The first five atom37 places (N, CA, C, CB, O) and aatype in JSON, in Angstrom:
{
  "aatype": [12, 9, 15, 11, 10, 6, 2, 10, 19, 7, 13, 2, 5, 1, 0, 10, 7, 10, 1, 0, 16, 1, 5, 6, 10, 10, 15, 7, 2, 9, 0, 2, 0, 3, 16, 14, 7, 13, 11, 0, 1, 3, 13, 3, 13, 0, 11, 0, 12, 5, 2, 19, 5, 15, 14, 5, 1, 19, 5, 8, 15, 15, 10, 0, 16, 16, 0, 14, 7, 8, 9, 7, 12, 0, 3, 13, 1, 15, 9, 16, 15, 19, 14, 11, 5, 18, 1, 19, 14, 5, 5, 14, 15, 9, 3, 7, 2, 16, 19, 3, 12, 3, 16, 6, 1, 12, 5, 13, 12, 3, 2, 0, 12, 1, 18, 3, 0, 7, 10, 16, 13, 9, 15, 7, 5, 13, 1, 16, 10, 10, 15, 0, 9, 11, 6, 7, 2],
  "atom_mask": [
    [1, 1, 1, 1, 1],
    [1, 1, 1, 1, 1],
    [1, 1, 1, 1, 1],
    [1, 1, 1, 1, 1],
    [1, 1, 1, 1, 1],
    [1, 1, 1, 1, 1],
    [1, 1, 1, 1, 1],
    [1, 1, 1, 1, 1],
    [1, 1, 1, 1, 1],
    [1, 1, 1, 0, 1],
    [1, 1, 1, 1, 1],
    [1, 1, 1, 1, 1],
    [1, 1, 1, 1, 1],
    [1, 1, 1, 1, 1],
    [1, 1, 1, 1, 1],
    [1, 1, 1, 1, 1],
    [1, 1, 1, 0, 1],
    [1, 1, 1, 1, 1],
    [1, 1, 1, 1, 1],
    [1, 1, 1, 1, 1],
    [1, 1, 1, 1, 1],
    [1, 1, 1, 1, 1],
    [1, 1, 1, 1, 1],
    [1, 1, 1, 1, 1],
    [1, 1, 1, 1, 1],
    [1, 1, 1, 1, 1],
    [1, 1, 1, 1, 1],
    [1, 1, 1, 0, 1],
    [1, 1, 1, 1, 1],
    [1, 1, 1, 1, 1],
    [1, 1, 1, 1, 1],
    [1, 1, 1, 1, 1],
    [1, 1, 1, 1, 1],
    [1, 1, 1, 1, 1],
    [1, 1, 1, 1, 1],
    [1, 1, 1, 1, 1],
    [1, 1, 1, 0, 1],
    [1, 1, 1, 1, 1],
    [1, 1, 1, 1, 1],
    [1, 1, 1, 1, 1],
    [1, 1, 1, 1, 1],
    [1, 1, 1, 1, 1],
    [1, 1, 1, 1, 1],
    [1, 1, 1, 1, 1],
    [1, 1, 1, 1, 1],
    [1, 1, 1, 1, 1],
    [1, 1, 1, 1, 1],
    [1, 1, 1, 1, 1],
    [1, 1, 1, 1, 1],
    [1, 1, 1, 1, 1],
    [1, 1, 1, 1, 1],
    [1, 1, 1, 1, 1],
    [1, 1, 1, 1, 1],
    [1, 1, 1, 1, 1],
    [1, 1, 1, 1, 1],
    [1, 1, 1, 1, 1],
    [1, 1, 1, 1, 1],
    [1, 1, 1, 1, 1],
    [1, 1, 1, 1, 1],
    [1, 1, 1, 1, 1],
    [1, 1, 1, 1, 1],
    [1, 1, 1, 1, 1],
    [1, 1, 1, 1, 1],
    [1, 1, 1, 1, 1],
    [1, 1, 1, 1, 1],
    [1, 1, 1, 1, 1],
    [1, 1, 1, 1, 1],
    [1, 1, 1, 1, 1],
    [1, 1, 1, 0, 1],
    [1, 1, 1, 1, 1],
    [1, 1, 1, 1, 1],
    [1, 1, 1, 0, 1],
    [1, 1, 1, 1, 1],
    [1, 1, 1, 1, 1],
    [1, 1, 1, 1, 1],
    [1, 1, 1, 1, 1],
    [1, 1, 1, 1, 1],
    [1, 1, 1, 1, 1],
    [1, 1, 1, 1, 1],
    [1, 1, 1, 1, 1],
    [1, 1, 1, 1, 1],
    [1, 1, 1, 1, 1],
    [1, 1, 1, 1, 1],
    [1, 1, 1, 1, 1],
    [1, 1, 1, 1, 1],
    [1, 1, 1, 1, 1],
    [1, 1, 1, 1, 1],
    [1, 1, 1, 1, 1],
    [1, 1, 1, 1, 1],
    [1, 1, 1, 1, 1],
    [1, 1, 1, 1, 1],
    [1, 1, 1, 1, 1],
    [1, 1, 1, 1, 1],
    [1, 1, 1, 1, 1],
    [1, 1, 1, 1, 1],
    [1, 1, 1, 0, 1],
    [1, 1, 1, 1, 1],
    [1, 1, 1, 1, 1],
    [1, 1, 1, 1, 1],
    [1, 1, 1, 1, 1],
    [1, 1, 1, 1, 1],
    [1, 1, 1, 1, 1],
    [1, 1, 1, 1, 1],
    [1, 1, 1, 1, 1],
    [1, 1, 1, 1, 1],
    [1, 1, 1, 1, 1],
    [1, 1, 1, 1, 1],
    [1, 1, 1, 1, 1],
    [1, 1, 1, 1, 1],
    [1, 1, 1, 1, 1],
    [1, 1, 1, 1, 1],
    [1, 1, 1, 1, 1],
    [1, 1, 1, 1, 1],
    [1, 1, 1, 1, 1],
    [1, 1, 1, 1, 1],
    [1, 1, 1, 1, 1],
    [1, 1, 1, 1, 1],
    [1, 1, 1, 0, 1],
    [1, 1, 1, 1, 1],
    [1, 1, 1, 1, 1],
    [1, 1, 1, 1, 1],
    [1, 1, 1, 1, 1],
    [1, 1, 1, 1, 1],
    [1, 1, 1, 0, 1],
    [1, 1, 1, 1, 1],
    [1, 1, 1, 1, 1],
    [1, 1, 1, 1, 1],
    [1, 1, 1, 1, 1],
    [1, 1, 1, 1, 1],
    [1, 1, 1, 1, 1],
    [1, 1, 1, 1, 1],
    [1, 1, 1, 1, 1],
    [1, 1, 1, 1, 1],
    [1, 1, 1, 1, 1],
    [1, 1, 1, 1, 1],
    [1, 1, 1, 0, 1],
    [1, 1, 1, 1, 1]
  ],
  "atom_positions": [
    [[0.82, -1.19, 0.0], [0.0, 0.0, 0.0], [0.86, 1.26, 0.0], [-0.93, 0.0, 1.2], [0.55, 2.23, -0.69]],
    [[1.94, 1.24, 0.78], [2.83, 2.4, 0.85], [3.47, 2.66, -0.51], [3.91, 2.19, 1.93], [3.62, 3.81, -0.91]],
    [[3.86, 1.6, -1.22], [4.49, 1.79, -2.53], [3.51, 2.4, -3.52], [5.02, 0.46, -3.07], [3.91, 3.18, -4.39]],
    [[2.23, 2.05, -3.41], [1.22, 2.66, -4.29], [1.05, 4.13, -3.98], [-0.13, 1.92, -4.16], [0.87, 4.95, -4.88]],
    [[1.1, 4.48, -2.7], [1.01, 5.87, -2.29], [2.24, 6.65, -2.77], [0.87, 5.98, -0.77], [2.12, 7.79, -3.21]],
    [[3.39, 6.02, -2.68], [4.63, 6.64, -3.18], [4.53, 6.88, -4.68], [5.86, 5.75, -2.85], [4.95, 7.92, -5.17]],
    [[3.98, 5.91, -5.41], [3.82, 6.09, -6.85], [2.86, 7.23, -7.17], [3.32, 4.79, -7.49], [3.03, 7.93, -8.16]],
    [[1.85, 7.42, -6.32], [0.85, 8.45, -6.55], [1.39, 9.85, -6.28], [-0.36, 8.19, -5.69], [1.17, 10.75, -7.08]],
    [[2.08, 10.04, -5.18], [2.48, 11.39, -4.77], [3.99, 11.6, -4.7], [1.89, 11.69, -3.45], [4.42, 12.71, -4.38]],
    [[4.79, 10.6, -4.99], [6.25, 10.72, -4.86], [6.86, 11.81, -5.71], [0.0, 0.0, 0.0], [7.68, 12.59, -5.23]],
    [[6.45, 11.88, -6.96], [7.0, 12.9, -7.86], [6.69, 14.29, -7.34], [6.44, 12.72, -9.28], [7.57, 15.15, -7.29]],
    [[5.44, 14.51, -6.96], [5.04, 15.83, -6.46], [5.71, 16.17, -5.14], [3.53, 15.9, -6.31], [6.02, 17.34, -4.89]],
    [[5.93, 15.18, -4.29], [6.62, 15.41, -3.03], [8.03, 15.91, -3.29], [6.65, 14.14, -2.17], [8.49, 16.86, -2.65]],
    [[8.73, 15.26, -4.22], [10.1, 15.68, -4.53], [10.11, 17.06, -5.19], [10.78, 14.65, -5.45], [11.0, 17.87, -4.92]],
    [[9.14, 17.33, -6.05], [9.06, 18.64, -6.7], [8.81, 19.74, -5.66], [7.94, 18.65, -7.77], [9.42, 20.81, -5.73]],
    [[7.92, 19.47, -4.69], [7.65, 20.46, -3.64], [8.89, 20.68, -2.77], [6.47, 20.01, -2.76], [9.16, 21.81, -2.36]],
    [[9.63, 19.63, -2.5], [10.87, 19.77, -1.74], [11.88, 20.65, -2.45], [0.0, 0.0, 0.0], [12.54, 21.49, -1.83]],
    [[12.0, 20.46, -3.76], [12.91, 21.3, -4.54], [12.42, 22.74, -4.6], [13.06, 20.74, -5.96], [13.22, 23.67, -4.52]],
    [[11.11, 22.92, -4.74], [10.56, 24.29, -4.76], [10.84, 25.0, -3.43], [9.02, 24.25, -5.04], [11.19, 26.18, -3.42]],
    [[10.68, 24.28, -2.32], [10.95, 24.87, -1.0], [12.43, 25.24, -0.88], [10.54, 23.89, 0.13], [12.76, 26.31, -0.35]],
    [[13.31, 24.37, -1.35], [14.74, 24.65, -1.3], [15.08, 25.87, -2.15], [15.55, 23.43, -1.78], [15.88, 26.71, -1.76]],
    [[14.46, 25.95, -3.33], [14.71, 27.1, -4.21], [14.17, 28.38, -3.59], [14.07, 26.87, -5.59], [14.78, 29.44, -3.73]],
    [[13.03, 28.29, -2.91], [12.46, 29.48, -2.28], [13.41, 30.03, -1.21], [11.08, 29.16, -1.66], [13.57, 31.24, -1.08]],
    [[14.02, 29.14, -0.44], [14.99, 29.56, 0.57], [16.19, 30.24, -0.07], [15.45, 28.36, 1.4], [16.68, 31.26, 0.43]],
    [[16.65, 29.69, -1.18], [17.8, 30.26, -1.88], [17.47, 31.64, -2.43], [18.25, 29.33, -3.01], [18.27, 32.57, -2.31]],
    [[16.29, 31.78, -3.03], [15.88, 33.07, -3.59], [15.65, 34.11, -2.5], [14.62, 32.91, -4.42], [16.01, 35.28, -2.66]],
    [[15.07, 33.69, -1.39], [14.85, 34.64, -0.29], [16.19, 35.08, 0.31], [13.96, 34.02, 0.8], [16.32, 36.21, 0.77]],
    [[17.17, 34.19, 0.3], [18.51, 34.57, 0.75], [19.13, 35.61, -0.17], [0.0, 0.0, 0.0], [19.82, 36.52, 0.29]],
    [[18.88, 35.47, -1.47], [19.37, 36.48, -2.42], [18.74, 37.83, -2.12], [19.06, 36.05, -3.87], [19.43, 38.85, -2.1]],
    [[17.43, 37.85, -1.91], [16.72, 39.1, -1.64], [17.21, 39.72, -0.33], [15.2, 38.86, -1.59], [17.4, 40.94, -0.24]],
    [[17.4, 38.88, 0.68], [17.85, 39.39, 1.98], [19.25, 40.01, 1.91], [17.85, 38.27, 3.0], [19.58, 40.89, 2.7]],
    [[20.06, 39.55, 0.97], [21.42, 40.05, 0.85], [21.6, 41.03, -0.3], [22.37, 38.9, 0.67], [22.71, 41.2, -0.81]],
    [[20.52, 41.69, -0.71], [20.58, 42.62, -1.83], [21.53, 43.78, -1.58], [19.2, 43.16, -2.13], [22.08, 44.34, -2.53]],
    [[21.74, 44.15, -0.32], [22.62, 45.27, 0.0], [23.96, 44.84, 0.58], [21.93, 46.19, 0.97], [24.73, 45.68, 1.05]],
    [[24.25, 43.55, 0.55], [25.51, 43.05, 1.1], [26.61, 43.17, 0.05], [25.36, 41.58, 1.56], [26.52, 42.54, -1.01]],
    [[27.64, 43.94, 0.31], [28.72, 44.09, -0.67], [29.39, 42.74, -0.98], [29.77, 45.08, -0.16], [29.71, 41.98, -0.07]],
    [[29.58, 42.47, -2.26], [30.26, 41.26, -2.68], [29.4, 40.01, -2.71], [0.0, 0.0, 0.0], [29.89, 38.95, -3.08]],
    [[28.12, 40.11, -2.33], [27.25, 38.93, -2.33], [26.95, 38.52, -3.77], [25.95, 39.21, -1.56], [26.64, 39.35, -4.62]],
    [[27.04, 37.23, -4.02], [26.75, 36.67, -5.35], [25.41, 35.95, -5.31], [27.89, 35.7, -5.81], [25.23, 35.0, -4.55]],
    [[24.47, 36.41, -6.13], [23.14, 35.78, -6.19], [23.26, 34.36, -6.72], [22.17, 36.62, -7.09], [23.98, 34.1, -7.69]],
    [[22.54, 33.44, -6.07], [22.6, 32.03, -6.44], [21.21, 31.5, -6.8], [23.2, 31.19, -5.3], [20.19, 32.04, -6.37]],
    [[21.2, 30.46, -7.59], [19.97, 29.78, -7.98], [20.38, 28.4, -8.47], [19.18, 30.58, -9.1], [21.57, 28.07, -8.47]],
    [[19.41, 27.58, -8.88], [19.75, 26.31, -9.51], [18.75, 26.0, -10.6], [19.78, 25.17, -8.47], [17.64, 26.54, -10.62]],
    [[19.16, 25.14, -11.51], [18.32, 24.73, -12.63], [17.33, 23.69, -12.12], [19.18, 24.17, -13.83], [17.72, 22.57, -11.79]],
    [[16.05, 24.08, -12.04], [15.04, 23.2, -11.46], [14.91, 21.9, -12.24], [13.7, 23.92, -11.4], [14.79, 20.83, -11.64]],
    [[14.92, 21.96, -13.57], [14.76, 20.75, -14.38], [15.89, 19.76, -14.13], [14.7, 21.12, -15.88], [15.65, 18.56, -13.99]],
    [[17.12, 20.26, -14.07], [18.26, 19.38, -13.8], [18.18, 18.81, -12.38], [19.58, 20.13, -14.0], [18.51, 17.65, -12.16]],
    [[17.76, 19.64, -11.44], [17.64, 19.17, -10.06], [16.57, 18.09, -9.95], [17.31, 20.34, -9.12], [16.74, 17.12, -9.22]],
    [[15.48, 18.26, -10.68], [14.41, 17.26, -10.66], [14.9, 15.95, -11.27], [13.17, 17.77, -11.41], [14.57, 14.88, -10.77]],
    [[15.67, 16.03, -12.34], [16.26, 14.83, -12.92], [17.18, 14.15, -11.92], [17.03, 15.17, -14.22], [17.23, 12.92, -11.84]],
    [[17.91, 14.95, -11.15], [18.84, 14.42, -10.16], [18.11, 13.63, -9.08], [19.64, 15.56, -9.53], [18.55, 12.54, -8.71]],
    [[17.0, 14.16, -8.57], [16.3, 13.45, -7.5], [15.46, 12.29, -8.04], [15.41, 14.41, -6.73], [15.07, 11.41, -7.27]],
    [[15.16, 12.28, -9.34], [14.41, 11.19, -9.94], [15.31, 10.06, -10.4], [13.59, 11.71, -11.09], [14.84, 8.94, -10.62]],
    [[16.6, 10.34, -10.57], [17.5, 9.34, -11.13], [17.68, 8.16, -10.18], [18.86, 9.97, -11.44], [17.58, 8.32, -8.97]],
    [[17.93, 6.99, -10.74], [18.11, 5.8, -9.9], [19.44, 5.77, -9.16], [18.0, 4.57, -10.74], [19.67, 4.91, -8.32]],
    [[20.33, 6.72, -9.48], [21.62, 6.76, -8.78], [21.38, 7.13, -7.34], [22.58, 7.77, -9.45], [20.56, 8.0, -7.04]],
    [[22.07, 6.49, -6.46], [21.9, 6.72, -5.03], [23.14, 7.4, -4.46], [21.63, 5.39, -4.3], [24.25, 7.18, -4.92]],
    [[22.91, 8.2, -3.46], [24.01, 8.85, -2.76], [24.57, 7.85, -1.76], [23.54, 10.16, -2.05], [23.82, 7.27, -0.97]],
    [[25.86, 7.63, -1.78], [26.49, 6.68, -0.88], [27.04, 7.37, 0.36], [27.61, 5.92, -1.6], [27.86, 8.29, 0.25]],
    [[26.61, 6.95, 1.52], [27.11, 7.46, 2.79], [27.57, 6.26, 3.61], [26.01, 8.29, 3.56], [26.86, 5.26, 3.71]],
    [[28.74, 6.35, 4.17], [29.24, 5.24, 4.96], [29.17, 5.52, 6.45], [30.67, 4.93, 4.56], [29.61, 4.7, 7.26]],
    [[28.62, 6.69, 6.84], [28.64, 7.06, 8.24], [27.47, 6.49, 9.04], [28.63, 8.54, 8.36], [27.47, 6.6, 10.27]],
    [[26.48, 5.88, 8.39], [25.32, 5.36, 9.1], [25.26, 3.86, 8.92], [24.03, 6.03, 8.6], [25.18, 3.35, 7.8]],
    [[25.29, 3.16, 10.02], [25.22, 1.7, 9.97], [23.81, 1.26, 10.33], [26.25, 1.06, 10.93], [23.18, 1.82, 11.22]],
    [[23.33, 0.25, 9.62], [22.02, -0.32, 9.94], [22.25, -1.55, 10.8], [21.2, -0.66, 8.64], [23.19, -2.32, 10.57]],
    [[21.4, -1.74, 11.78], [21.58, -2.86, 12.71], [20.55, -3.96, 12.52], [21.52, -2.36, 14.13], [20.62, -5.0, 13.17]],
    [[19.59, -3.74, 11.64], [18.57, -4.75, 11.37], [18.21, -4.69, 9.88], [17.31, -4.53, 12.26], [18.33, -3.64, 9.26]],
    [[17.78, -5.82, 9.32], [17.48, -5.84, 7.88], [16.38, -4.85, 7.47], [17.07, -7.23, 7.48], [16.36, -4.42, 6.32]],
    [[15.48, -4.49, 8.37], [14.39, -3.59, 8.04], [14.76, -2.12, 8.09], [0.0, 0.0, 0.0], [13.96, -1.28, 7.67]],
    [[15.94, -1.79, 8.59], [16.35, -0.39, 8.68], [16.65, 0.17, 7.3], [17.57, -0.25, 9.59], [17.11, -0.54, 6.41]],
    [[16.38, 1.45, 7.14], [16.65, 2.13, 5.88], [18.0, 2.81, 6.0], [15.53, 3.17, 5.53], [18.21, 3.64, 6.89]],
    [[18.92, 2.47, 5.11], [20.25, 3.06, 5.13], [20.26, 4.38, 4.39], [0.0, 0.0, 0.0], [19.35, 4.68, 3.62]],
    [[21.29, 5.16, 4.61], [21.41, 6.46, 3.96], [21.59, 6.32, 2.45], [22.58, 7.23, 4.54], [21.34, 7.27, 1.72]],
    [[22.02, 5.15, 1.98], [22.19, 4.94, 0.55], [20.85, 5.0, -0.18], [22.86, 3.61, 0.28], [20.82, 5.15, -1.4]],
    [[19.75, 4.87, 0.55], [18.43, 4.9, -0.06], [17.89, 6.31, -0.26], [17.46, 4.11, 0.78], [16.81, 6.49, -0.82]],
    [[18.62, 7.31, 0.2], [18.15, 8.7, 0.1], [18.94, 9.46, -0.95], [18.25, 9.4, 1.46], [20.14, 9.24, -1.13]],
    [[18.25, 10.35, -1.63], [18.89, 11.29, -2.55], [18.61, 12.67, -1.98], [18.34, 11.14, -4.04], [17.46, 13.02, -1.73]],
    [[19.64, 13.43, -1.78], [19.48, 14.73, -1.14], [19.03, 15.79, -2.13], [20.78, 15.16, -0.48], [19.63, 15.95, -3.2]],
    [[17.97, 16.51, -1.77], [17.53, 17.62, -2.62], [18.3, 18.88, -2.3], [16.03, 17.86, -2.45], [18.27, 19.85, -3.06]],
    [[19.0, 18.87, -1.19], [19.79, 20.06, -0.85], [21.19, 19.99, -1.45], [19.89, 20.21, 0.67], [21.95, 20.96, -1.35]],
    [[21.55, 18.87, -2.06], [22.87, 18.76, -2.68], [22.82, 19.16, -4.15], [23.4, 17.34, -2.54], [23.69, 18.77, -4.94]],
    [[21.82, 19.93, -4.52], [21.69, 20.41, -5.89], [22.8, 21.41, -6.16], [20.3, 21.05, -6.13], [23.04, 22.3, -5.35]],
    [[23.5, 21.28, -7.3], [24.57, 22.24, -7.58], [24.01, 23.65, -7.79], [25.37, 21.81, -8.82], [23.17, 23.88, -8.66]],
    [[24.48, 24.57, -6.98], [24.04, 25.96, -7.06], [24.83, 26.66, -8.16], [24.22, 26.68, -5.69], [26.0, 26.37, -8.39]],
    [[24.18, 27.59, -8.81], [24.82, 28.37, -9.85], [24.74, 29.84, -9.46], [24.15, 28.12, -11.24], [23.81, 30.26, -8.77]],
    [[25.72, 30.61, -9.91], [25.71, 32.05, -9.64], [25.08, 32.77, -10.82], [27.15, 32.57, -9.38], [25.32, 32.43, -11.98]],
    [[24.27, 33.77, -10.51], [23.63, 34.57, -11.57], [24.65, 35.52, -12.19], [22.43, 35.36, -11.01], [25.53, 36.04, -11.51]],
    [[24.5, 35.71, -13.47], [25.31, 36.72, -14.17], [24.51, 38.01, -14.1], [25.62, 36.3, -15.68], [23.38, 38.07, -14.58]],
    [[25.09, 39.05, -13.5], [24.32, 40.29, -13.34], [24.09, 41.01, -14.67], [25.04, 41.22, -12.37], [24.96, 41.04, -15.54]],
    [[22.88, 41.58, -14.8], [22.57, 42.36, -16.0], [23.25, 43.73, -15.92], [21.04, 42.52, -16.17], [23.71, 44.26, -16.93]],
    [[23.31, 44.27, -14.71], [24.01, 45.53, -14.48], [24.92, 45.34, -13.27], [23.01, 46.72, -14.26], [24.45, 45.42, -12.13]],
    [[26.2, 45.1, -13.49], [27.1, 44.9, -12.35], [27.14, 46.13, -11.45], [28.51, 44.57, -12.85], [27.12, 47.27, -11.92]],
    [[27.2, 45.89, -10.15], [27.26, 47.0, -9.2], [28.72, 47.26, -8.82], [26.41, 46.71, -7.94], [29.59, 46.42, -9.02]],
    [[28.95, 48.42, -8.29], [30.3, 48.81, -7.91], [30.83, 47.96, -6.76], [30.34, 50.3, -7.52], [32.02, 47.65, -6.7]],
    [[29.93, 47.58, -5.82], [30.37, 46.82, -4.64], [30.48, 45.32, -4.89], [29.42, 47.07, -3.5], [30.8, 44.57, -3.96]],
    [[30.22, 44.84, -6.12], [30.37, 43.43, -6.44], [29.14, 42.58, -6.16], [0.0, 0.0, 0.0], [29.18, 41.37, -6.39]],
    [[28.07, 43.18, -5.68], [26.84, 42.45, -5.42], [26.13, 42.18, -6.74], [25.91, 43.25, -4.44], [25.98, 43.08, -7.56]],
    [[25.7, 40.92, -6.96], [25.07, 40.55, -8.23], [23.56, 40.37, -8.11], [25.68, 39.27, -8.75], [22.93, 39.85, -9.04]],
    [[22.96, 40.79, -7.01], [21.51, 40.64, -6.83], [20.78, 41.73, -7.61], [21.13, 40.71, -5.32], [20.98, 42.92, -7.38]],
    [[19.94, 41.31, -8.54], [19.06, 42.22, -9.27], [17.66, 42.0, -8.7], [19.1, 41.97, -10.86], [17.05, 40.96, -8.92]],
    [[17.16, 42.98, -7.96], [15.9, 42.81, -7.23], [14.73, 42.49, -8.15], [15.59, 44.06, -6.44], [13.85, 41.72, -7.76]],
    [[14.69, 43.06, -9.34], [13.59, 42.75, -10.26], [13.61, 41.27, -10.65], [13.68, 43.62, -11.52], [12.57, 40.62, -10.65]],
    [[14.78, 40.75, -10.98], [14.92, 39.34, -11.34], [14.57, 38.45, -10.15], [16.35, 39.05, -11.83], [13.85, 37.47, -10.3]],
    [[15.09, 38.8, -8.98], [14.85, 37.98, -7.8], [13.37, 37.95, -7.43], [15.67, 38.5, -6.62], [12.84, 36.88, -7.1]],
    [[12.7, 39.1, -7.47], [11.27, 39.15, -7.16], [10.47, 38.31, -8.15], [10.76, 40.61, -7.17], [9.56, 37.57, -7.77]],
    [[10.82, 38.41, -9.43], [10.12, 37.64, -10.45], [10.32, 36.14, -10.23], [10.61, 38.05, -11.86], [9.36, 35.37, -10.28]],
    [[11.56, 35.73, -9.99], [11.85, 34.32, -9.75], [11.16, 33.82, -8.48], [13.37, 34.1, -9.65], [10.64, 32.71, -8.44]],
    [[11.17, 34.66, -7.44], [10.54, 34.31, -6.17], [9.04, 34.09, -6.35], [10.79, 35.41, -5.12], [8.49, 33.1, -5.87]],
    [[8.36, 35.01, -7.04], [6.92, 34.89, -7.26], [6.58, 33.71, -8.16], [6.36, 36.18, -7.85], [5.61, 33.0, -7.92]],
    [[7.36, 33.51, -9.21], [7.14, 32.37, -10.1], [7.26, 31.06, -9.34], [8.13, 32.4, -11.27], [6.42, 30.17, -9.47]],
    [[8.3, 30.95, -8.54], [8.51, 29.74, -7.75], [7.4, 29.55, -6.72], [9.87, 29.79, -7.05], [6.94, 28.43, -6.51]],
    [[6.97, 30.64, -6.09], [5.89, 30.56, -5.1], [4.59, 30.09, -5.74], [5.68, 31.92, -4.41], [3.87, 29.27, -5.17]],
    [[4.27, 30.61, -6.93], [3.05, 30.19, -7.61], [3.13, 28.72, -8.02], [2.8, 31.06, -8.85], [2.13, 28.0, -7.93]],
    [[4.28, 28.28, -8.48], [4.44, 26.87, -8.85], [4.36, 25.96, -7.62], [5.79, 26.66, -9.59], [3.82, 24.86, -7.69]],
    [[4.89, 26.42, -6.5], [4.79, 25.67, -5.25], [3.32, 25.54, -4.85], [5.6, 26.36, -4.13], [2.87, 24.45, -4.48]],
    [[2.59, 26.65, -4.92], [1.17, 26.64, -4.57], [0.39, 25.73, -5.51], [0.6, 28.07, -4.63], [-0.51, 25.01, -5.07]],
    [[0.72, 25.75, -6.79], [0.05, 24.87, -7.75], [0.34, 23.4, -7.42], [0.5, 25.19, -9.18], [-0.55, 22.55, -7.53]],
    [[1.56, 23.12, -7.03], [1.92, 21.75, -6.63], [1.14, 21.3, -5.41], [0.0, 0.0, 0.0], [0.68, 20.16, -5.34]],
    [[0.98, 22.19, -4.43], [0.19, 21.86, -3.25], [-1.27, 21.6, -3.61], [0.27, 22.99, -2.21], [-1.89, 20.67, -3.1]],
    [[-1.81, 22.43, -4.49], [-3.19, 22.25, -4.95], [-3.35, 20.91, -5.64], [-3.6, 23.4, -5.89], [-4.34, 20.2, -5.42]],
    [[-2.4, 20.56, -6.48], [-2.47, 19.31, -7.22], [-2.39, 18.11, -6.29], [-1.35, 19.24, -8.24], [-3.19, 17.17, -6.41]],
    [[-1.44, 18.13, -5.35], [-1.29, 16.99, -4.44], [-2.49, 16.89, -3.49], [0.02, 17.12, -3.63], [-2.88, 15.79, -3.1]],
    [[-3.06, 18.03, -3.12], [-4.27, 18.03, -2.3], [-5.42, 17.37, -3.05], [-4.65, 19.47, -1.9], [-6.18, 16.6, -2.46]],
    [[-5.53, 17.66, -4.34], [-6.56, 17.02, -5.17], [-6.35, 15.52, -5.27], [0.0, 0.0, 0.0], [-7.32, 14.75, -5.28]],
    [[-5.08, 15.09, -5.35], [-4.8, 13.66, -5.4], [-5.25, 12.97, -4.11], [-3.3, 13.41, -5.63], [-5.82, 11.88, -4.15]],
    [[-5.0, 13.62, -2.97], [-5.42, 13.04, -1.7], [-6.94, 13.03, -1.56], [-4.78, 13.79, -0.54], [-7.5, 12.09, -1.0]],
    [[-7.6, 14.08, -2.05], [-9.07, 14.11, -2.0], [-9.66, 12.98, -2.84], [-9.6, 15.47, -2.51], [-10.62, 12.33, -2.42]],
    [[-9.08, 12.74, -4.01], [-9.53, 11.65, -4.87], [-9.29, 10.31, -4.19], [-8.8, 11.68, -6.22], [-10.16, 9.44, -4.23]],
    [[-8.15, 10.14, -3.57], [-7.84, 8.91, -2.86], [-8.8, 8.7, -1.69], [-6.4, 8.93, -2.36], [-9.28, 7.58, -1.49]],
    [[-9.07, 9.73, -0.92], [-9.99, 9.64, 0.19], [-11.4, 9.31, -0.29], [-9.99, 10.94, 0.99], [-12.11, 8.53, 0.34]],
    [[-11.8, 9.9, -1.38], [-13.13, 9.62, -1.95], [-13.22, 8.16, -2.37], [-13.41, 10.54, -3.16], [-14.25, 7.52, -2.15]],
    [[-12.16, 7.64, -2.96], [-12.15, 6.24, -3.37], [-12.22, 5.31, -2.17], [-10.91, 5.93, -4.2], [-12.87, 4.27, -2.22]],
    [[-11.56, 5.68, -1.09], [-11.59, 4.86, 0.14], [-13.0, 4.87, 0.73], [-10.57, 5.39, 1.18], [-13.51, 3.83, 1.16]],
    [[-13.63, 6.05, 0.76], [-14.99, 6.16, 1.31], [-15.99, 5.38, 0.47], [-15.42, 7.62, 1.41], [-16.92, 4.78, 1.01]],
    [[-15.82, 5.39, -0.86], [-16.71, 4.66, -1.76], [-16.56, 3.17, -1.55], [-16.43, 5.02, -3.23], [-17.53, 2.42, -1.7]],
    [[-15.37, 2.73, -1.2], [-15.1, 1.3, -1.03], [-15.7, 0.73, 0.25], [0.0, 0.0, 0.0], [-15.88, -0.48, 0.36]],
    [[-16.02, 1.58, 1.21], [-16.56, 1.09, 2.49], [-18.02, 0.97, 2.45], [-16.19, 1.99, 3.62], [-18.64, 0.57, 3.44]]
  ]
}
């Protein structure tokens, strides 16, 4: 049953996790708009999504499992290990800061709307699942 639930909402769960990570990164850019030398960062969402969907596993040797039912760290793919990229400024500033507030606000709002759409979609999936369970009883 859990695997069927994972198949139903797994993709959207990973997408929401990436959206949340990106929102933190973008808000950090906005917060540091006046910090001299700060370099605005972001990541390619499509590549990051491919990374978390890929069958390749992250290998960690620091966690030992003591029973066959335990989940090892090799079974997890980190969404926070997405390679960050630095933005190329459209108008370089004298103090070396590369944050363009118009770009950051636009990216922030776009990401927020996509996050909200993902929540709406996954909520609809759960409503459909709950309706199917109620119909079955």
